[in-house]
C-alpha positions as CSV (number, residue, x, y, z in Angstrom):
1,M,0.2,0.2,-0.2
2,K,1.3,3.2,-0.7
3,L,0.9,6.5,1.6
4,V,2.0,10.4,0.2
5,L,2.9,12.9,2.9
6,I,1.9,16.1,1.3
7,N,4.2,19.3,2.2
8,P,1.7,22.6,0.8
9,R,3.4,25.5,-0.8
10,N,3.3,28.5,1.4
11,P,1.8,31.5,-0.1
12,V,4.7,34.1,0.2
13,S,7.3,31.6,-0.2
14,L,9.6,31.2,-4.0
15,Y,9.7,27.9,-5.2
16,G,13.4,26.1,-5.2
17,D,13.5,28.4,-2.1
18,Y,12.4,26.3,0.4
19,L,15.7,25.6,3.3
20,W,15.4,22.9,5.0
21,Q,13.7,19.3,5.5
22,P,10.5,19.1,6.7
23,L,11.4,16.8,9.5
24,A,7.5,16.3,10.6
25,L,6.9,14.6,7.8
26,A,9.6,12.0,7.8
27,Y,8.6,11.2,11.1
28,I,5.6,10.1,9.8
29,A,7.3,8.1,7.7
30,A,8.8,6.1,10.5
31,A,6.3,5.7,12.5
32,T,4.5,3.6,9.1
33,P,4.4,0.1,9.7
34,P,6.5,-2.1,7.1
35,G,4.9,-2.6,4.2
36,W,3.9,0.1,3.0
37,D,5.5,2.5,0.3
38,V,6.0,6.2,2.0
39,E,6.4,9.3,-0.7
40,L,6.9,13.2,-0.2
41,I,5.5,15.0,-2.0
42,D,7.5,19.0,-0.9
43,E,5.6,21.7,-2.9
44,Q,8.3,24.0,-1.9
45,C,10.6,21.9,-3.7
46,E,8.2,21.5,-7.0
47,A,7.1,23.6,-9.1
48,Q,3.9,22.2,-9.9
49,V,1.7,19.3,-8.3
50,D,-0.8,17.4,-10.6
51,Y,-2.7,15.7,-8.2
52,E,-4.9,14.0,-10.8
53,H,-1.9,11.5,-11.3
54,V,-0.8,11.0,-7.7
55,E,-1.5,8.0,-6.9
56,A,-2.2,7.0,-3.3
57,D,-4.3,4.6,-1.2
58,L,-3.3,7.4,1.7
59,V,-2.8,10.8,2.1
60,G,-0.9,12.7,4.9
61,L,-1.1,16.5,5.0
62,T,0.4,19.2,7.4
63,A,0.1,23.3,7.2
64,F,0.8,25.9,9.0
65,T,-2.1,28.7,9.0
66,T,-0.9,30.1,5.5
67,Q,-0.3,27.0,4.5
68,A,-4.2,25.9,5.5
69,P,-6.0,26.8,2.3
70,H,-4.0,25.4,-0.2
71,A,-3.3,21.7,1.7
72,Y,-7.7,21.7,2.2
73,R,-7.9,22.4,-1.3
74,I,-5.5,19.7,-2.3
75,A,-8.1,17.7,0.4
76,Q,-11.1,18.1,-1.8
77,R,-8.8,17.6,-4.8
78,L,-7.6,14.0,-3.5
79,R,-10.8,13.1,-1.7
80,A,-13.0,13.5,-5.5
81,R,-11.4,11.1,-6.2
82,G,-11.7,8.4,-3.6
83,I,-8.5,9.1,-2.0
84,P,-8.9,9.6,2.0
85,V,-6.6,12.2,3.9
86,V,-5.9,12.7,7.2
87,M,-4.6,16.2,8.2
88,G,-1.8,16.9,10.9
89,G,-0.1,19.8,12.1
90,I,0.3,22.6,14.0
91,H,-2.8,23.8,11.5
92,A,-5.1,21.7,12.4
93,S,-4.8,20.9,16.1
94,M,-5.2,24.2,17.1
95,L,-8.4,24.1,14.7
96,P,-9.3,20.7,14.4
97,D,-13.2,21.6,13.9
98,E,-12.8,23.3,11.1
99,A,-10.3,20.8,9.9
100,A,-12.7,18.1,9.5
101,R,-14.7,20.0,7.4
102,Y,-11.9,19.3,4.8
103,V,-10.3,15.9,5.5
104,D,-11.6,12.2,6.7
105,S,-9.6,12.4,9.8
106,V,-7.6,14.8,12.0
107,F,-4.6,14.3,13.7
108,V,-4.2,17.2,16.8
109,G,-0.2,17.1,18.1
110,E,2.5,14.5,17.7
111,G,2.5,12.1,15.5
112,E,5.2,9.5,16.0
113,A,3.2,7.7,19.3
114,V,-0.4,7.3,17.6
115,W,0.2,7.0,13.9
116,P,0.8,3.4,14.1
117,Q,-2.7,3.2,15.5
118,V,-3.9,5.4,12.2
119,I,-2.8,3.0,10.2
120,A,-4.0,-0.3,11.7
121,D,-7.4,1.4,11.9
122,F,-7.2,2.4,7.8
123,E,-5.6,-1.4,6.8
124,S,-9.2,-2.4,9.0
125,G,-11.8,-0.5,8.0
126,N,-12.5,2.1,11.0
127,L,-10.2,5.0,9.9
128,Q,-11.6,7.1,12.9
129,P,-12.5,10.8,12.8
130,R,-9.8,12.0,15.2
131,Y,-6.6,11.1,16.7
132,T,-4.5,12.6,19.3
133,G,-1.3,12.0,19.9
134,P,1.0,12.9,23.2
135,T,3.6,15.7,23.9
136,D,5.1,13.9,27.5
137,A,6.8,11.0,25.6
138,T,11.2,12.2,25.5
139,N,12.3,9.0,23.6
140,M,11.8,10.2,20.0
141,I,11.8,8.1,17.1
142,R,14.4,8.2,14.5
143,P,13.2,9.6,11.6
144,D,13.1,8.2,7.6
145,R,15.2,10.7,5.9
146,S,14.8,8.8,2.3
147,I,11.5,10.1,1.8
148,F,13.6,13.5,1.2
149,A,16.0,11.8,-2.0
150,K,14.2,13.3,-4.4
151,Y,14.6,16.8,-3.7
152,R,17.6,19.5,-2.9
153,Y,17.6,21.3,0.3
154,A,20.3,23.6,1.9
155,Y,19.8,21.8,5.0
156,A,19.1,18.2,6.3
157,S,17.0,18.6,9.5
158,A,17.1,17.5,13.1
159,Q,15.8,17.5,16.4
160,T,17.3,17.2,20.0
161,T,14.6,18.7,22.0
162,R,11.1,19.3,21.8
163,G,8.4,22.3,23.6
164,C,9.7,25.6,24.7
165,P,10.0,26.5,28.4
166,M,8.9,30.3,28.1
167,D,5.0,31.4,26.2
168,C,5.3,34.3,24.5
169,S,2.0,35.1,24.2
170,F,1.9,35.4,20.0
171,C,3.7,32.1,20.0
172,S,1.6,28.5,19.1
173,V,4.7,25.8,20.1
174,T,3.3,25.4,23.9
175,V,0.1,25.2,22.8
176,F,1.1,22.4,20.1
177,N,4.9,20.9,21.7
178,G,3.7,22.1,25.7
179,R,5.6,23.9,27.7
180,L,7.7,20.5,29.4
181,F,11.4,21.1,27.5
182,R,11.8,17.1,26.7
183,M,15.2,16.6,25.7
184,R,16.8,13.6,23.2
185,D,19.7,11.4,25.1
186,V,22.7,12.9,23.7
187,D,24.6,9.5,22.8
188,D,20.8,9.1,20.5
189,V,21.8,12.4,19.1
190,V,25.2,12.0,18.4
191,A,24.2,8.7,16.3
192,E,22.0,10.4,15.0
193,L,23.3,13.7,13.6
194,A,26.5,11.4,12.4
195,S,24.3,8.7,10.6
196,I,23.4,12.1,8.1
197,P,25.3,12.5,4.9
198,E,24.8,15.7,4.3
199,R,27.3,18.3,6.3
200,D,24.7,21.2,6.4
201,I,22.2,20.6,9.4
202,I,20.0,22.4,10.8
203,L,18.3,21.7,14.6
204,V,15.1,22.4,14.5
205,D,14.4,22.5,18.3
206,D,12.5,26.0,19.0
207,D,14.8,26.6,21.8
208,L,17.9,24.4,21.6
209,N,19.5,25.9,25.6
210,G,16.3,26.2,27.6
211,F,16.4,28.1,30.2
212,S,17.0,25.7,33.3
213,R,20.5,24.2,34.9
214,K,19.8,20.7,33.7
215,A,19.0,22.2,30.1
216,R,22.2,24.2,30.3
217,E,24.2,21.1,31.3
218,R,22.6,19.0,29.0
219,C,23.8,21.2,26.0
220,I,27.3,21.4,27.3
221,A,27.4,17.8,27.3
222,L,25.7,17.6,23.6
223,F,28.2,20.1,22.9
224,R,31.6,18.3,24.3
225,A,30.0,14.5,22.4
226,M,29.2,16.1,19.4
227,T,33.0,17.5,19.5
228,A,34.8,14.4,20.2
229,A,32.6,12.3,17.5
230,R,34.3,14.9,15.3
231,L,31.0,14.8,12.8
232,D,32.6,17.3,10.6
233,K,29.3,18.7,10.2
234,Q,28.7,22.5,9.7
235,W,25.5,23.4,11.4
236,I,22.5,26.7,12.6
237,T,20.2,25.8,15.5
238,Q,16.7,28.8,17.4
239,V,18.2,29.1,20.6
240,T,17.1,31.9,23.3
241,I,19.0,34.8,24.4
242,N,21.0,33.2,27.4
243,F,22.6,31.2,25.2
244,G,25.2,34.4,25.5
245,D,25.4,35.0,29.3
246,D,29.0,33.5,29.1
247,D,31.5,32.7,26.7
248,E,30.6,29.5,27.3
249,L,27.8,27.8,26.0
250,P,29.0,29.7,22.7
251,R,32.8,28.3,22.8
252,L,31.8,24.7,23.4
253,A,28.5,25.2,20.4
254,R,31.4,26.9,17.6
255,A,33.6,23.7,18.3
256,A,30.9,21.5,17.6
257,G,30.4,22.7,14.7
258,C,27.5,26.3,15.2
259,A,28.3,28.5,12.6
260,G,24.8,30.4,13.4
261,V,21.8,30.8,15.8
262,F,18.3,32.4,14.9
263,I,17.3,34.4,18.0
264,G,13.7,35.6,18.4
265,L,14.0,39.5,20.5
266,E,11.3,40.2,19.4
267,S,11.8,44.1,19.9
268,T,14.0,47.1,21.4
269,D,11.2,48.2,24.2
270,T,11.6,46.4,27.3
271,K,7.3,47.1,27.4
272,S,6.9,45.3,24.6
273,L,8.9,42.1,25.7
274,T,6.9,42.7,29.0
275,L,3.7,42.8,27.1
276,I,4.5,39.6,24.9
277,R,5.7,37.8,28.3
278,K,9.4,37.2,26.8
279,D,11.9,35.9,29.1
280,G,12.0,38.0,32.6
281,T,16.0,39.1,32.3
282,S,14.9,40.2,28.8
283,Q,12.1,42.6,29.8
284,R,13.9,44.2,32.9
285,R,17.8,45.1,30.9
286,G,16.1,45.1,27.4
287,V,18.6,46.5,24.7
288,P,22.5,46.2,26.8
289,Y,21.7,43.2,27.6
290,Y,20.3,41.9,24.2
291,L,24.0,43.8,22.6
292,E,25.7,42.4,25.5
293,N,25.5,39.0,25.4
294,L,25.3,39.0,21.2
295,A,28.5,39.9,20.7
296,R,29.4,37.3,23.1
297,I,28.1,35.1,20.4
298,R,29.8,36.5,17.6
299,R,33.1,36.6,19.5
300,Q,32.9,33.0,18.9
301,G,32.7,33.1,15.5
302,I,28.8,31.7,15.5
303,G,26.2,34.0,13.2
304,V,23.5,35.7,15.3
305,V,20.3,36.0,12.7
306,G,17.7,38.1,14.7
307,S,13.7,38.3,14.7
308,F,11.7,41.4,15.5
309,I,7.8,42.0,15.7
310,I,6.2,44.7,14.9
311,G,2.8,46.1,15.8
312,I,3.1,45.3,19.4
313,D,0.4,48.0,21.4
314,T,3.1,49.3,22.7
315,Q,5.6,50.2,20.4
316,D,6.2,53.9,19.0
317,M,4.8,53.5,15.9
318,S,6.6,57.1,14.9
319,T,10.0,55.5,15.2
320,I,9.8,51.4,15.1
321,A,11.3,51.3,11.7
322,D,14.3,53.4,12.4
323,D,14.9,51.3,16.1
324,I,14.7,48.1,14.7
325,L,17.0,49.2,12.4
326,A,19.5,50.8,14.0
327,F,20.2,48.0,16.7
328,A,20.6,45.8,13.8
329,D,23.5,48.0,13.2
330,D,24.8,48.8,16.4
331,S,24.7,45.0,16.9
332,E,25.6,44.0,13.8
333,L,23.2,41.6,12.8
334,D,24.4,38.9,10.4
335,G,20.8,38.0,9.6
336,F,17.4,39.7,10.3
337,N,14.0,38.2,10.9
338,P,11.2,41.0,10.3
339,T,7.8,40.1,11.3
340,I,4.4,41.9,11.7
341,L,2.6,41.0,14.8
342,T,-0.1,38.3,13.9
343,P,-2.6,36.8,16.2
344,L,-2.4,32.5,14.8
345,P,-4.7,30.5,15.8
346,G,-4.5,29.1,19.5
347,T,-2.2,31.8,21.1
348,R,-3.5,34.1,24.0
349,D,-2.9,36.7,21.5
350,Y,-5.4,35.2,19.0
351,A,-8.2,35.2,22.0
352,R,-6.9,38.8,23.3
353,F,-6.8,40.6,19.6
354,D,-9.8,38.2,19.2
355,A,-12.4,39.6,22.3
356,E,-11.1,43.1,21.5
357,H,-12.8,42.6,17.9
358,R,-9.5,44.0,16.4
359,I,-9.5,41.0,14.1
360,L,-9.6,42.2,10.9
361,F,-9.6,39.7,8.4
362,K,-12.1,36.4,9.6
363,N,-13.8,34.8,6.5
364,Y,-11.9,31.6,7.6
365,P,-10.3,29.6,5.7
366,D,-9.7,31.3,3.0
367,D,-8.4,34.7,5.0
368,W,-5.4,31.7,6.7
369,E,-4.0,32.8,3.7
370,R,-3.0,36.7,4.7
371,Y,-1.7,35.6,7.9
372,T,2.1,35.2,6.8
373,L,3.2,37.6,9.4
374,A,3.9,39.3,6.7
375,F,0.9,41.8,6.8
376,P,-1.2,42.9,9.0
377,V,-4.8,41.4,10.2
378,T,-4.8,43.3,13.3
379,H,-6.6,46.8,14.0
380,H,-4.0,49.1,16.0
381,D,-4.9,52.3,17.7
382,K,-1.6,53.9,17.0
383,I,-1.7,53.0,12.8
384,S,-3.0,52.1,10.1
385,G,-2.9,48.7,8.1
386,A,-1.1,50.6,5.6
387,G,0.8,52.5,7.9
388,L,2.3,49.6,9.6
389,M,3.1,47.8,6.0
390,R,4.9,51.2,5.0
391,R,7.2,50.5,8.0
392,Y,7.3,46.3,7.5
393,V,8.2,47.8,3.1
394,Q,11.2,50.2,5.3
395,L,12.8,47.1,7.3
396,L,12.6,45.1,4.5
397,Q,15.0,47.1,2.7
398,Y,18.1,45.5,5.3
399,F,17.9,43.4,2.4
400,R,18.6,44.9,-0.9
401,P,21.0,42.7,-2.4
402,E,24.6,44.7,-2.5
403,R,23.2,45.4,1.5
404,I,23.0,41.2,2.1
405,V,26.5,40.6,0.1
406,E,27.7,43.5,2.3
407,R,26.9,41.4,4.9
408,Y,28.5,38.5,3.7
409,W,31.7,39.6,3.5
410,R,32.0,41.9,7.2
411,T,30.5,38.5,8.4
412,H,32.9,36.5,6.4
413,D,36.0,38.9,7.8
414,T,34.6,39.4,11.8
415,V,32.5,36.6,12.4
416,S,33.8,33.4,10.4
417,P,33.1,32.3,7.1
418,E,30.2,29.9,8.3
419,A,28.8,32.1,9.7
420,A,29.0,34.5,6.6
421,W,27.7,31.8,4.1
422,H,24.8,30.1,6.7
423,A,23.4,34.2,7.1
424,F,24.0,34.5,3.8
425,L,21.9,31.4,2.7
426,W,18.8,33.8,5.3
427,N,18.7,36.9,3.7
428,R,19.2,35.4,0.0
429,V,15.4,34.5,0.8
430,W,14.1,37.5,2.3
431,S,16.2,39.5,-0.9
432,N,14.6,37.2,-3.5
433,Y,11.0,38.2,-1.8
434,G,11.8,41.7,-1.9
435,L,12.8,41.8,-5.7
436,R,9.7,39.9,-5.9
437,S,7.6,41.9,-4.2
438,G,8.9,44.8,-5.7
439,V,9.5,46.6,-2.4
440,F,13.3,47.8,-3.5
441,R,12.1,49.8,-5.8
442,Q,13.2,53.3,-4.4
443,S,16.8,52.1,-4.1
444,P,19.6,54.2,-5.9
445,L,20.5,50.5,-7.6
446,A,16.9,49.0,-8.2
447,S,17.5,49.4,-12.2
448,T,20.9,46.9,-11.2
449,Y,18.4,44.0,-9.4
450,P,18.4,41.2,-11.2
451,A,14.8,41.1,-13.0
452,D,14.9,36.8,-12.6
453,V,14.8,35.7,-8.5
454,R,14.3,32.4,-9.1
455,P,16.8,31.5,-6.8
456,A,19.9,29.0,-6.9
457,V,22.8,28.8,-4.6
458,P,25.1,30.6,-5.5
459,D,29.2,30.4,-5.2
460,R,30.1,33.1,-2.7
461,P,29.0,36.2,-3.4
462,V,31.7,38.5,-5.0
463,K,33.3,40.6,-2.9
464,P,32.2,44.3,-3.4
465,S,35.3,47.0,-5.2
466,L,34.7,49.7,-3.0
467,P,35.3,49.8,1.0
468,L,32.5,48.3,2.6
469,D,31.7,50.9,4.6
470,T,31.7,53.4,1.5
471,I,29.0,51.2,0.4
472,A,25.5,53.5,0.7
473,T,22.6,52.7,3.3
474,F,19.8,53.4,1.6
475,Q,16.8,53.3,4.1
476,P,14.0,55.6,4.1
477,S,12.9,56.7,6.7
478,L,9.0,57.2,7.7
479,R,9.8,59.8,10.7
480,E,8.0,62.3,8.2
481,D,5.3,60.0,8.3
482,S,4.1,59.3,12.2
483,S,1.4,62.1,12.0
484,R,-0.6,60.1,9.0
485,R,-2.3,57.6,9.9
């Protein structure tokens, strides 16, 4: 029998610009009993999929919120051909009743432990309308990476922890994976990493290092074990800002092959960090704490991609874009992840904004495609949606092509060549998005930008002929626009 697992395309992504393997589907493949042929269709890597010719006995769909409407359309096409569909993932887990209108069965939560029962029920003709997976298991199975062989990814994916000890108001991770911070056995992680043929790996943990002493000690043991194993891997991951509280964790991580970390910094003012319930130290110390820790991490040769949110109620909307871009310059961030505050289903932000009647687009499920984190979907007392979007476009100027090349070489020369390459891969995705969206039209170099923005993994960027500090840093200011809302 044949199981087809589908990762729908994100409506804001650029075909072929997808960086890493969708690991959740590899866990489902590994949990599928013997006797089944498992195939992956990853729309992020395919120009077009003809579902009229997809052959399957059973289909498994996953989706983030912005992918959900497209996932439902795929399900309807397959079910019209008599192929049953099971849908899981974070959106279906947050809104199982909605998902149930479009599929034969909804899977809520983590899938590995219960998936064999789904298959058994299907084989006996007794597929249930809903299944729920537990979130208290600590022993994760090894994913079946054979399903990725048909595609080319920049990174192989692996996972060493699940859950997040924080409880940020905008994030659905704790609803889906729980606040219980589950850490895999160190030796098992190292053995799995050694078995991955690719050199570049992303550890998709939502928070690799956690906050407790136990989590820190486990991180130290993991990094030392990875170093001792001589894995010859370069890897990136997500950490919290306390990763840089001292030199030890970054130093050991770098020795183990860490080239870059993604950190959710979220805002440059402590009031906003308090509102979204960021960790206590960040709330108290804010920007000075960030600057100290980021510098400490980068001194060890690890690049940093910093993520920020605009549209938090307590932010000064007249200066927020300028403030974030100034912080990016002051901290010499190697990469950047700009987002607009978006109340995702299942989060406290969604409950609050909904109760306050501030959600602008509620024609669900179609309007979920607007919930991209790059489009205003809520009413803000201090700024119009158009004004907030203008500030977002201002943030995107960070990714003008000549600027991401300049940042590559700055990171190459001051942090490490490995850090530069991995940050460049991230920044290039956003640069391609900006080119496709036309947000660089005001740039003095706009006429030189490529018309064809289909991404390809490039050779090392050519070093600019001018000194790096003389390259134009054009960033349109919106300060004068603050009164027009």
